Predicted model as a PDB file, atoms N, CA, C, CB and O in Angstrom, pLDDT in the B-factor column:
MODEL        1                                                                  
ATOM      1  N   MET A   1     111.241 103.270  92.214  1.00 56.00           N  
ATOM      2  CA  MET A   1     110.478 101.689  92.180  1.00 56.00           C  
ATOM      3  C   MET A   1     111.148 100.467  91.017  1.00 56.00           C  
ATOM      4  CB  MET A   1     108.635 101.982  91.629  1.00 56.00           C  
ATOM      5  O   MET A   1     111.860 100.367  90.017  1.00 56.00           O  
ATOM      6  N   ILE A   2     110.315  99.662  92.004  1.00 66.00           N  
ATOM      7  CA  ILE A   2     110.294  98.304  91.398  1.00 66.00           C  
ATOM      8  C   ILE A   2     109.760  97.871  90.533  1.00 66.00           C  
ATOM      9  CB  ILE A   2     110.041  97.587  91.939  1.00 66.00           C  
ATOM     10  O   ILE A   2     108.591  98.184  90.304  1.00 66.00           O  
ATOM     11  N   GLY A   3     110.679  96.707  89.503  1.00 78.00           N  
ATOM     12  CA  GLY A   3     109.767  96.328  88.468  1.00 78.00           C  
ATOM     13  C   GLY A   3     108.644  95.223  88.276  1.00 78.00           C  
ATOM     14  O   GLY A   3     107.849  95.088  87.346  1.00 78.00           O  
ATOM     15  N   GLU A   4     108.754  94.731  89.034  1.00 83.00           N  
ATOM     16  CA  GLU A   4     108.139  93.399  89.003  1.00 83.00           C  
ATOM     17  C   GLU A   4     108.062  92.989  90.444  1.00 83.00           C  
ATOM     18  CB  GLU A   4     108.956  92.346  88.120  1.00 83.00           C  
ATOM     19  O   GLU A   4     108.846  93.561  91.201  1.00 83.00           O  
ATOM     20  N   VAL A   5     106.977  91.795  91.121  1.00 80.00           N  
ATOM     21  CA  VAL A   5     106.861  91.508  91.667  1.00 80.00           C  
ATOM     22  C   VAL A   5     106.823  90.018  91.864  1.00 80.00           C  
ATOM     23  CB  VAL A   5     106.375  92.149  91.777  1.00 80.00           C  
ATOM     24  O   VAL A   5     106.062  89.549  91.017  1.00 80.00           O  
ATOM     25  N   SER A   6     107.364  89.021  92.683  1.00 83.00           N  
ATOM     26  CA  SER A   6     107.544  87.769  92.606  1.00 83.00           C  
ATOM     27  C   SER A   6     106.297  87.562  93.567  1.00 83.00           C  
ATOM     28  CB  SER A   6     109.032  87.215  92.974  1.00 83.00           C  
ATOM     29  O   SER A   6     105.921  88.354  94.431  1.00 83.00           O  
ATOM     30  N   LEU A   7     105.759  86.393  93.257  1.00 83.00           N  
ATOM     31  CA  LEU A   7     104.218  86.091  93.913  1.00 83.00           C  
ATOM     32  C   LEU A   7     104.430  84.176  93.612  1.00 83.00           C  
ATOM     33  CB  LEU A   7     102.442  87.144  92.691  1.00 83.00           C  
ATOM     34  O   LEU A   7     103.725  83.735  92.705  1.00 83.00           O  
ATOM     35  N   TYR A   8     105.196  83.327  94.225  1.00 89.00           N  
ATOM     36  CA  TYR A   8     105.266  81.621  93.969  1.00 89.00           C  
ATOM     37  C   TYR A   8     105.715  81.601  92.642  1.00 89.00           C  
ATOM     38  CB  TYR A   8     103.746  80.676  94.095  1.00 89.00           C  
ATOM     39  O   TYR A   8     105.048  81.027  91.781  1.00 89.00           O  
ATOM     40  N   GLY A   9     106.709  82.130  92.396  1.00 89.00           N  
ATOM     41  CA  GLY A   9     107.467  81.771  90.846  1.00 89.00           C  
ATOM     42  C   GLY A   9     106.473  82.844  89.094  1.00 89.00           C  
ATOM     43  O   GLY A   9     106.655  82.945  87.881  1.00 89.00           O  
ATOM     44  N   MET A  10     105.397  83.413  90.248  1.00 89.00           N  
ATOM     45  CA  MET A  10     104.465  84.505  88.920  1.00 89.00           C  
ATOM     46  C   MET A  10     105.180  85.772  89.348  1.00 89.00           C  
ATOM     47  CB  MET A  10     102.295  84.761  89.077  1.00 89.00           C  
ATOM     48  O   MET A  10     105.904  85.945  90.328  1.00 89.00           O  
ATOM     49  N   TYR A  11     104.749  86.774  88.222  1.00 90.00           N  
ATOM     50  CA  TYR A  11     105.417  88.147  88.615  1.00 90.00           C  
ATOM     51  C   TYR A  11     103.854  89.530  87.883  1.00 90.00           C  
ATOM     52  CB  TYR A  11     107.545  88.253  87.445  1.00 90.00           C  
ATOM     53  O   TYR A  11     102.890  89.794  87.164  1.00 90.00           O  
ATOM     54  N   PHE A  12     104.760  89.842  88.813  1.00 88.00           N  
ATOM     55  CA  PHE A  12     103.411  90.706  88.632  1.00 88.00           C  
ATOM     56  C   PHE A  12     103.069  92.828  88.381  1.00 88.00           C  
ATOM     57  CB  PHE A  12     102.732  90.210  90.162  1.00 88.00           C  
ATOM     58  O   PHE A  12     103.112  93.499  89.412  1.00 88.00           O  
ATOM     59  N   PRO A  13     102.902  93.248  87.604  1.00 89.00           N  
ATOM     60  CA  PRO A  13     103.033  94.278  87.824  1.00 89.00           C  
ATOM     61  C   PRO A  13     102.685  95.088  90.046  1.00 89.00           C  
ATOM     62  CB  PRO A  13     102.065  94.639  86.477  1.00 89.00           C  
ATOM     63  O   PRO A  13     101.888  94.699  90.900  1.00 89.00           O  
ATOM     64  N   PRO A  14     103.637  96.111  90.081  1.00 87.00           N  
ATOM     65  CA  PRO A  14     103.667  96.000  91.446  1.00 87.00           C  
ATOM     66  C   PRO A  14     102.162  97.380  91.458  1.00 87.00           C  
ATOM     67  CB  PRO A  14     105.596  96.387  92.289  1.00 87.00           C  
ATOM     68  O   PRO A  14     101.794  97.847  92.536  1.00 87.00           O  
ATOM     69  N   LEU A  15     101.643  97.729  90.400  1.00 90.00           N  
ATOM     70  CA  LEU A  15     100.067  98.771  90.462  1.00 90.00           C  
ATOM     71  C   LEU A  15      99.184  97.444  90.579  1.00 90.00           C  
ATOM     72  CB  LEU A  15      99.531 100.004  88.678  1.00 90.00           C  
ATOM     73  O   LEU A  15      98.557  97.352  91.634  1.00 90.00           O  
ATOM     74  N   LEU A  16      99.057  96.556  89.795  1.00 91.00           N  
ATOM     75  CA  LEU A  16      98.143  95.751  90.459  1.00 91.00           C  
ATOM     76  C   LEU A  16      98.073  95.359  91.619  1.00 91.00           C  
ATOM     77  CB  LEU A  16      98.054  94.916  90.034  1.00 91.00           C  
ATOM     78  O   LEU A  16      97.035  94.863  92.059  1.00 91.00           O  
ATOM     79  N   LEU A  17      99.045  95.489  92.259  1.00 89.00           N  
ATOM     80  CA  LEU A  17      99.244  94.591  93.540  1.00 89.00           C  
ATOM     81  C   LEU A  17      98.462  95.934  94.374  1.00 89.00           C  
ATOM     82  CB  LEU A  17     101.219  94.035  94.071  1.00 89.00           C  
ATOM     83  O   LEU A  17      97.690  95.792  95.322  1.00 89.00           O  
ATOM     84  N   LEU A  18      98.810  97.041  93.859  1.00 91.00           N  
ATOM     85  CA  LEU A  18      98.280  98.537  95.053  1.00 91.00           C  
ATOM     86  C   LEU A  18      96.894  98.226  94.521  1.00 91.00           C  
ATOM     87  CB  LEU A  18      98.977 100.685  94.714  1.00 91.00           C  
ATOM     88  O   LEU A  18      96.045  97.785  95.295  1.00 91.00           O  
ATOM     89  N   ALA A  19      96.635  98.420  93.319  1.00 94.00           N  
ATOM     90  CA  ALA A  19      95.215  98.481  92.963  1.00 94.00           C  
ATOM     91  C   ALA A  19      94.378  97.411  94.018  1.00 94.00           C  
ATOM     92  CB  ALA A  19      95.044  98.048  91.276  1.00 94.00           C  
ATOM     93  O   ALA A  19      93.334  97.854  94.496  1.00 94.00           O  
ATOM     94  N   LEU A  20      94.776  96.094  94.378  1.00 95.00           N  
ATOM     95  CA  LEU A  20      94.163  95.224  95.416  1.00 95.00           C  
ATOM     96  C   LEU A  20      93.739  95.805  96.316  1.00 95.00           C  
ATOM     97  CB  LEU A  20      94.851  94.352  95.942  1.00 95.00           C  
ATOM     98  O   LEU A  20      92.576  95.761  96.714  1.00 95.00           O  
ATOM     99  N   LEU A  21      95.041  96.725  96.971  1.00 94.00           N  
ATOM    100  CA  LEU A  21      95.407  96.856  98.107  1.00 94.00           C  
ATOM    101  C   LEU A  21      94.441  97.956  98.804  1.00 94.00           C  
ATOM    102  CB  LEU A  21      96.813  97.124  98.067  1.00 94.00           C  
ATOM    103  O   LEU A  21      93.976  98.215  99.914  1.00 94.00           O  
ATOM    104  N   ALA A  22      94.415  98.701  96.786  1.00 96.00           N  
ATOM    105  CA  ALA A  22      93.702  99.949  97.575  1.00 96.00           C  
ATOM    106  C   ALA A  22      91.875  99.560  97.870  1.00 96.00           C  
ATOM    107  CB  ALA A  22      93.892 101.585  96.373  1.00 96.00           C  
ATOM    108  O   ALA A  22      91.143  99.979  98.765  1.00 96.00           O  
ATOM    109  N   TYR A  23      91.501  98.395  96.464  1.00 96.00           N  
ATOM    110  CA  TYR A  23      90.629  97.694  96.539  1.00 96.00           C  
ATOM    111  C   TYR A  23      89.460  97.585  97.700  1.00 96.00           C  
ATOM    112  CB  TYR A  23      91.237  96.816  96.376  1.00 96.00           C  
ATOM    113  O   TYR A  23      88.332  98.069  97.797  1.00 96.00           O  
ATOM    114  N   VAL A  24      90.386  96.586  98.666  1.00 97.00           N  
ATOM    115  CA  VAL A  24      90.222  96.406 100.058  1.00 97.00           C  
ATOM    116  C   VAL A  24      90.339  97.483 100.809  1.00 97.00           C  
ATOM    117  CB  VAL A  24      91.017  95.555 100.533  1.00 97.00           C  
ATOM    118  O   VAL A  24      89.708  97.427 101.865  1.00 97.00           O  
ATOM    119  N   VAL A  25      90.905  98.388 100.622  1.00 96.00           N  
ATOM    120  CA  VAL A  25      90.779  99.494 102.122  1.00 96.00           C  
ATOM    121  C   VAL A  25      89.554 100.778 101.532  1.00 96.00           C  
ATOM    122  CB  VAL A  25      92.874 100.543 102.599  1.00 96.00           C  
ATOM    123  O   VAL A  25      88.956 101.606 102.219  1.00 96.00           O  
ATOM    124  N   SER A  26      89.505 100.621 100.485  1.00 96.00           N  
ATOM    125  CA  SER A  26      88.173 101.212 100.320  1.00 96.00           C  
ATOM    126  C   SER A  26      86.651 101.021 100.709  1.00 96.00           C  
ATOM    127  CB  SER A  26      88.124 101.203  99.342  1.00 96.00           C  
ATOM    128  O   SER A  26      85.716 101.685 101.156  1.00 96.00           O  
ATOM    129  N   ARG A  27      87.024  99.340 100.157  1.00 96.00           N  
ATOM    130  CA  ARG A  27      85.151  98.772 100.645  1.00 96.00           C  
ATOM    131  C   ARG A  27      85.754  99.072 102.493  1.00 96.00           C  
ATOM    132  CB  ARG A  27      84.459  96.098 100.051  1.00 96.00           C  
ATOM    133  O   ARG A  27      85.062  99.922 103.054  1.00 96.00           O  
ATOM    134  N   LEU A  28      86.415  98.727 103.006  1.00 96.00           N  
ATOM    135  CA  LEU A  28      86.186  99.394 104.047  1.00 96.00           C  
ATOM    136  C   LEU A  28      86.148 100.466 104.308  1.00 96.00           C  
ATOM    137  CB  LEU A  28      86.626  99.181 104.626  1.00 96.00           C  
ATOM    138  O   LEU A  28      85.175 100.633 105.043  1.00 96.00           O  
ATOM    139  N   CYS A  29      86.863 101.726 104.068  1.00 95.00           N  
ATOM    140  CA  CYS A  29      86.462 102.982 104.168  1.00 95.00           C  
ATOM    141  C   CYS A  29      84.868 103.178 103.907  1.00 95.00           C  
ATOM    142  CB  CYS A  29      87.299 103.744 103.245  1.00 95.00           C  
ATOM    143  O   CYS A  29      84.312 104.109 104.490  1.00 95.00           O  
ATOM    144  N   ASN A  30      83.949 102.140 102.857  1.00 94.00           N  
ATOM    145  CA  ASN A  30      82.763 102.487 102.434  1.00 94.00           C  
ATOM    146  C   ASN A  30      82.134 102.007 103.811  1.00 94.00           C  
ATOM    147  CB  ASN A  30      82.269 101.838 100.992  1.00 94.00           C  
ATOM    148  O   ASN A  30      81.463 102.537 104.697  1.00 94.00           O  
ATOM    149  N   LYS A  31      82.810 100.429 103.504  1.00 95.00           N  
ATOM    150  CA  LYS A  31      81.379 100.068 105.305  1.00 95.00           C  
ATOM    151  C   LYS A  31      81.307 100.847 106.476  1.00 95.00           C  
ATOM    152  CB  LYS A  31      81.667  98.541 106.358  1.00 95.00           C  
ATOM    153  O   LYS A  31      80.380 100.523 107.218  1.00 95.00           O  
ATOM    154  N   LEU A  32      82.107 101.901 106.910  1.00 95.00           N  
ATOM    155  CA  LEU A  32      82.924 102.709 107.787  1.00 95.00           C  
ATOM    156  C   LEU A  32      81.829 103.447 107.433  1.00 95.00           C  
ATOM    157  CB  LEU A  32      84.524 103.160 107.609  1.00 95.00           C  
ATOM    158  O   LEU A  32      80.745 103.172 107.948  1.00 95.00           O  
ATOM    159  N   LEU A  33      81.906 104.137 106.821  1.00 94.00           N  
ATOM    160  CA  LEU A  33      81.303 105.129 106.398  1.00 94.00           C  
ATOM    161  C   LEU A  33      79.782 104.934 106.087  1.00 94.00           C  
ATOM    162  CB  LEU A  33      82.012 105.532 105.379  1.00 94.00           C  
ATOM    163  O   LEU A  33      78.942 105.790 106.367  1.00 94.00           O  
ATOM    164  N   ALA A  34      79.464 103.606 105.417  1.00 93.00           N  
ATOM    165  CA  ALA A  34      78.088 103.934 105.537  1.00 93.00           C  
ATOM    166  C   ALA A  34      77.264 103.187 106.507  1.00 93.00           C  
ATOM    167  CB  ALA A  34      77.514 103.805 104.325  1.00 93.00           C  
ATOM    168  O   ALA A  34      76.057 102.948 106.456  1.00 93.00           O  
ATOM    169  N   ARG A  35      78.265 102.816 107.531  1.00 95.00           N  
ATOM    170  CA  ARG A  35      77.450 102.348 109.212  1.00 95.00           C  
ATOM    171  C   ARG A  35      77.265 104.218 109.705  1.00 95.00           C  
ATOM    172  CB  ARG A  35      79.052 101.017 110.839  1.00 95.00           C  
ATOM    173  O   ARG A  35      76.323 104.570 110.415  1.00 95.00           O  
ATOM    174  N   THR A  36      78.108 105.021 109.288  1.00 95.00           N  
ATOM    175  CA  THR A  36      77.547 105.916 110.131  1.00 95.00           C  
ATOM    176  C   THR A  36      77.108 107.283 109.568  1.00 95.00           C  
ATOM    177  CB  THR A  36      78.432 106.086 111.132  1.00 95.00           C  
ATOM    178  O   THR A  36      77.470 108.410 109.905  1.00 95.00           O  
ATOM    179  N   GLY A  37      75.834 106.711 108.190  1.00 93.00           N  
ATOM    180  CA  GLY A  37      75.770 107.244 107.640  1.00 93.00           C  
ATOM    181  C   GLY A  37      75.613 108.313 106.731  1.00 93.00           C  
ATOM    182  O   GLY A  37      74.555 108.850 106.405  1.00 93.00           O  
ATOM    183  N   PHE A  38      76.769 108.580 106.346  1.00 92.00           N  
ATOM    184  CA  PHE A  38      77.612 109.741 105.607  1.00 92.00           C  
ATOM    185  C   PHE A  38      77.065 109.156 104.194  1.00 92.00           C  
ATOM    186  CB  PHE A  38      79.596 109.788 105.869  1.00 92.00           C  
ATOM    187  O   PHE A  38      77.672 109.851 103.380  1.00 92.00           O  
ATOM    188  N   TYR A  39      76.612 108.657 103.788  1.00 91.00           N  
ATOM    189  CA  TYR A  39      76.140 108.597 102.282  1.00 91.00           C  
ATOM    190  C   TYR A  39      74.846 109.166 101.957  1.00 91.00           C  
ATOM    191  CB  TYR A  39      76.060 107.209 101.805  1.00 91.00           C  
ATOM    192  O   TYR A  39      74.398 109.408 100.836  1.00 91.00           O  
ATOM    193  N   LYS A  40      74.103 109.417 103.519  1.00 92.00           N  
ATOM    194  CA  LYS A  40      73.065 109.886 103.177  1.00 92.00           C  
ATOM    195  C   LYS A  40      73.305 111.348 102.131  1.00 92.00           C  
ATOM    196  CB  LYS A  40      72.341 110.043 104.499  1.00 92.00           C  
ATOM    197  O   LYS A  40      72.820 111.454 101.005  1.00 92.00           O  
ATOM    198  N   HIS A  41      73.890 112.061 102.599  1.00 92.00           N  
ATOM    199  CA  HIS A  41      74.930 113.397 102.307  1.00 92.00           C  
ATOM    200  C   HIS A  41      75.677 113.489 101.172  1.00 92.00           C  
ATOM    201  CB  HIS A  41      75.986 113.546 103.280  1.00 92.00           C  
ATOM    202  O   HIS A  41      76.111 114.507 100.636  1.00 92.00           O  
ATOM    203  N   VAL A  42      75.791 112.378 100.854  1.00 92.00           N  
ATOM    204  CA  VAL A  42      77.122 112.613  99.127  1.00 92.00           C  
ATOM    205  C   VAL A  42      75.345 111.883  98.116  1.00 92.00           C  
ATOM    206  CB  VAL A  42      79.712 110.568  99.016  1.00 92.00           C  
ATOM    207  O   VAL A  42      74.360 111.145  98.165  1.00 92.00           O  
ATOM    208  N   TRP A  43      76.129 112.870  97.351  1.00 92.00           N  
ATOM    209  CA  TRP A  43      74.916 113.361  96.023  1.00 92.00           C  
ATOM    210  C   TRP A  43      75.402 112.071  94.722  1.00 92.00           C  
ATOM    211  CB  TRP A  43      75.335 115.633  95.199  1.00 92.00           C  
ATOM    212  O   TRP A  43      74.620 111.940  93.780  1.00 92.00           O  
ATOM    213  N   HIS A  44      76.475 111.331  94.750  1.00 94.00           N  
ATOM    214  CA  HIS A  44      76.043 110.136  94.489  1.00 94.00           C  
ATOM    215  C   HIS A  44      77.007 109.068  94.588  1.00 94.00           C  
ATOM    216  CB  HIS A  44      75.507 110.156  93.347  1.00 94.00           C  
ATOM    217  O   HIS A  44      78.131 109.075  94.087  1.00 94.00           O  
ATOM    218  N   PRO A  45      76.554 108.276  95.181  1.00 92.00           N  
ATOM    219  CA  PRO A  45      77.561 107.477  96.133  1.00 92.00           C  
ATOM    220  C   PRO A  45      78.210 106.889  95.035  1.00 92.00           C  
ATOM    221  CB  PRO A  45      76.944 106.335  97.310  1.00 92.00           C  
ATOM    222  O   PRO A  45      79.425 106.769  95.191  1.00 92.00           O  
ATOM    223  N   ALA A  46      77.673 106.420  93.784  1.00 94.00           N  
ATOM    224  CA  ALA A  46      78.861 105.438  92.680  1.00 94.00           C  
ATOM    225  C   ALA A  46      79.946 106.296  93.053  1.00 94.00           C  
ATOM    226  CB  ALA A  46      78.610 105.372  90.638  1.00 94.00           C  
ATOM    227  O   ALA A  46      80.778 106.109  93.940  1.00 94.00           O  
ATOM    228  N   LEU A  47      79.875 106.895  92.563  1.00 95.00           N  
ATOM    229  CA  LEU A  47      80.934 108.714  91.584  1.00 95.00           C  
ATOM    230  C   LEU A  47      82.475 108.286  93.127  1.00 95.00           C  
ATOM    231  CB  LEU A  47      79.310 111.810  92.091  1.00 95.00           C  
ATOM    232  O   LEU A  47      83.625 107.849  93.140  1.00 95.00           O  
ATOM    233  N   PHE A  48      81.200 108.900  94.373  1.00 95.00           N  
ATOM    234  CA  PHE A  48      81.843 109.252  95.384  1.00 95.00           C  
ATOM    235  C   PHE A  48      83.073 107.719  95.979  1.00 95.00           C  
ATOM    236  CB  PHE A  48      80.518 109.778  96.462  1.00 95.00           C  
ATOM    237  O   PHE A  48      84.038 107.798  96.740  1.00 95.00           O  
ATOM    238  N   ASP A  49      82.531 106.530  95.289  1.00 95.00           N  
ATOM    239  CA  ASP A  49      83.097 105.649  95.594  1.00 95.00           C  
ATOM    240  C   ASP A  49      84.045 105.242  94.891  1.00 95.00           C  
ATOM    241  CB  ASP A  49      82.473 104.969  95.796  1.00 95.00           C  
ATOM    242  O   ASP A  49      84.988 104.629  95.390  1.00 95.00           O  
ATOM    243  N   PHE A  50      83.959 105.510  93.623  1.00 96.00           N  
ATOM    244  CA  PHE A  50      85.151 105.661  92.905  1.00 96.00           C  
ATOM    245  C   PHE A  50      86.262 106.372  93.070  1.00 96.00           C  
ATOM    246  CB  PHE A  50      84.914 105.943  92.012  1.00 96.00           C  
ATOM    247  O   PHE A  50      87.398 106.010  92.764  1.00 96.00           O  
ATOM    248  N   SER A  51      85.793 107.863  93.781  1.00 96.00           N  
ATOM    249  CA  SER A  51      86.860 108.432  94.219  1.00 96.00           C  
ATOM    250  C   SER A  51      87.275 108.526  94.948  1.00 96.00           C  
ATOM    251  CB  SER A  51      87.025 109.052  94.153  1.00 96.00           C  
ATOM    252  O   SER A  51      88.099 109.438  94.886  1.00 96.00           O  
ATOM    253  N   LEU A  52      87.217 107.894  96.131  1.00 95.00           N  
ATOM    254  CA  LEU A  52      87.590 107.247  97.191  1.00 95.00           C  
ATOM    255  C   LEU A  52      88.727 106.228  96.313  1.00 95.00           C  
ATOM    256  CB  LEU A  52      86.227 106.537  98.061  1.00 95.00           C  
ATOM    257  O   LEU A  52      89.887 106.604  96.143  1.00 95.00           O  
ATOM    258  N   PHE A  53      88.362 105.274  95.938  1.00 96.00           N  
ATOM    259  CA  PHE A  53      89.228 104.282  95.587  1.00 96.00           C  
ATOM    260  C   PHE A  53      90.530 105.014  95.054  1.00 96.00           C  
ATOM    261  CB  PHE A  53      88.560 103.320  94.555  1.00 96.00           C  
ATOM    262  O   PHE A  53      91.565 104.358  95.174  1.00 96.00           O  
ATOM    263  N   VAL A  54      90.627 106.142  94.543  1.00 97.00           N  
ATOM    264  CA  VAL A  54      91.070 106.680  92.936  1.00 97.00           C  
ATOM    265  C   VAL A  54      92.336 107.762  93.776  1.00 97.00           C  
ATOM    266  CB  VAL A  54      89.360 107.802  91.686  1.00 97.00           C  
ATOM    267  O   VAL A  54      93.469 108.104  93.436  1.00 97.00           O  
ATOM    268  N   ILE A  55      91.508 108.055  94.968  1.00 96.00           N  
ATOM    269  CA  ILE A  55      92.123 108.872  96.323  1.00 96.00           C  
ATOM    270  C   ILE A  55      93.235 107.608  96.932  1.00 96.00           C  
ATOM    271  CB  ILE A  55      90.583 109.359  97.745  1.00 96.00           C  
ATOM    272  O   ILE A  55      94.457 107.615  96.781  1.00 96.00           O  
ATOM    273  N   VAL A  56      92.540 106.718  97.540  1.00 96.00           N  
ATOM    274  CA  VAL A  56      93.301 105.488  98.650  1.00 96.00           C  
ATOM    275  C   VAL A  56      94.373 104.870  97.157  1.00 96.00           C  
ATOM    276  CB  VAL A  56      91.685 103.769  99.593  1.00 96.00           C  
ATOM    277  O   VAL A  56      95.522 105.195  97.457  1.00 96.00           O  
ATOM    278  N   LEU A  57      94.389 104.287  96.029  1.00 96.00           N  
ATOM    279  CA  LEU A  57      95.294 103.684  95.305  1.00 96.00           C  
ATOM    280  C   LEU A  57      96.227 105.158  95.022  1.00 96.00           C  
ATOM    281  CB  LEU A  57      94.581 102.790  93.942  1.00 96.00           C  
ATOM    282  O   LEU A  57      97.413 104.862  94.877  1.00 96.00           O  
ATOM    283  N   GLY A  58      95.969 106.672  94.909  1.00 95.00           N  
ATOM    284  CA  GLY A  58      96.806 108.095  94.430  1.00 95.00           C  
ATOM    285  C   GLY A  58      98.078 107.598  95.930  1.00 95.00           C  
ATOM    286  O   GLY A  58      99.304 107.494  95.905  1.00 95.00           O  
ATOM    287  N   SER A  59      97.153 107.412  96.989  1.00 94.00           N  
ATOM    288  CA  SER A  59      98.576 107.576  98.214  1.00 94.00           C  
ATOM    289  C   SER A  59      98.972 106.269  98.064  1.00 94.00           C  
ATOM    290  CB  SER A  59      98.252 107.971 100.112  1.00 94.00           C  
ATOM    291  O   SER A  59     100.003 106.009  98.683  1.00 94.00           O  
ATOM    292  N   LEU A  60      98.557 105.496  97.535  1.00 93.00           N  
ATOM    293  CA  LEU A  60      99.624 104.234  98.196  1.00 93.00           C  
ATOM    294  C   LEU A  60     100.631 103.582  97.272  1.00 93.00           C  
ATOM    295  CB  LEU A  60      98.755 102.908  98.735  1.00 93.00           C  
ATOM    296  O   LEU A  60     101.318 102.570  97.406  1.00 93.00           O  
ATOM    297  N   VAL A  61     100.457 104.864  95.857  1.00 92.00           N  
ATOM    298  CA  VAL A  61     101.282 104.695  94.827  1.00 92.00           C  
ATOM    299  C   VAL A  61     102.268 106.564  95.405  1.00 92.00           C  
ATOM    300  CB  VAL A  61     100.154 104.458  92.934  1.00 92.00           C  
ATOM    301  O   VAL A  61     103.259 107.074  94.883  1.00 92.00           O  
ATOM    302  N   PHE A  62     101.767 106.866  96.119  1.00 92.00           N  
ATOM    303  CA  PHE A  62     103.064 107.809  96.669  1.00 92.00           C  
ATOM    304  C   PHE A  62     103.764 107.314  98.325  1.00 92.00           C  
ATOM    305  CB  PHE A  62     102.354 109.640  96.845  1.00 92.00           C  
ATOM    306  O   PHE A  62     104.461 107.872  99.173  1.00 92.00           O  
ATOM    307  N   ILE A  63     103.248 106.238  98.200  1.00 90.00           N  
ATOM    308  CA  ILE A  63     103.415 106.161 100.299  1.00 90.00           C  
ATOM    309  C   ILE A  63     104.434 104.756  99.608  1.00 90.00           C  
ATOM    310  CB  ILE A  63     101.209 105.562 101.956  1.00 90.00           C  
ATOM    311  O   ILE A  63     105.083 104.130 100.446  1.00 90.00           O  
ATOM    312  N   GLY A  64     104.565 104.235  97.892  1.00 82.00           N  
ATOM    313  CA  GLY A  64     105.210 102.905  97.684  1.00 82.00           C  
ATOM    314  C   GLY A  64     106.239 104.058  96.817  1.00 82.00           C  
ATOM    315  O   GLY A  64     107.363 104.363  97.218  1.00 82.00           O  
ATOM    316  N   SER A  65     105.972 104.289  96.293  1.00 82.00           N  
ATOM    317  CA  SER A  65     107.139 105.151  95.786  1.00 82.00           C  
ATOM    318  C   SER A  65     108.131 105.866  96.404  1.00 82.00           C  
ATOM    319  CB  SER A  65     106.744 105.968  95.177  1.00 82.00           C  
ATOM    320  O   SER A  65     109.264 105.964  95.931  1.00 82.00           O  
ATOM    321  N   ASN A  66     107.669 106.527  97.751  1.00 78.00           N  
ATOM    322  CA  ASN A  66     108.548 106.982  98.215  1.00 78.00           C  
ATOM    323  C   ASN A  66     109.700 105.746  99.225  1.00 78.00           C  
ATOM    324  CB  ASN A  66     107.822 108.115  98.872  1.00 78.00           C  
ATOM    325  O   ASN A  66     110.839 106.052  99.579  1.00 78.00           O  
ATOM    326  N   TRP A  67     109.226 104.777  99.432  1.00 71.00           N  
ATOM    327  CA  TRP A  67     109.298 103.184 100.580  1.00 71.00           C  
ATOM    328  C   TRP A  67     110.174 102.650  99.994  1.00 71.00           C  
ATOM    329  CB  TRP A  67     107.965 101.959 100.758  1.00 71.00           C  
ATOM    330  O   TRP A  67     111.221 102.333 100.558  1.00 71.00           O  
ATOM    331  N   PHE A  68     109.827 102.324  98.124  1.00 60.00           N  
ATOM    332  CA  PHE A  68     110.968 101.151  97.756  1.00 60.00           C  
ATOM    333  C   PHE A  68     112.322 102.414  96.742  1.00 60.00           C  
ATOM    334  CB  PHE A  68     109.920  99.419  96.330  1.00 60.00           C  
ATOM    335  O   PHE A  68     113.363 101.954  96.274  1.00 60.00           O  
TER     336      PHE A  68                                                      
ENDMDL                                                                          
END                                                                             
C-alpha cells in the first residue's frame, strides 16, 4: 500500500481519495436504484445508503490493496 498520494504538491492519504471515489460510486448506485424503484422495498433508506457506501469503500480498499 502506498503511503501518500501527491496531487499538485499536496499530499493526501489514499483512504481519503478512495472515500471520495466511493462516495461518487455510491451516489451513482443510489440514483440507479431510485430510478428502478428499489427503495420501495428498503426498510430504512438512509441506513441502506450508508451500508452501500461502506460496502463500496471496502471493495475499493480491497482492490487497491491488491493493486498497489
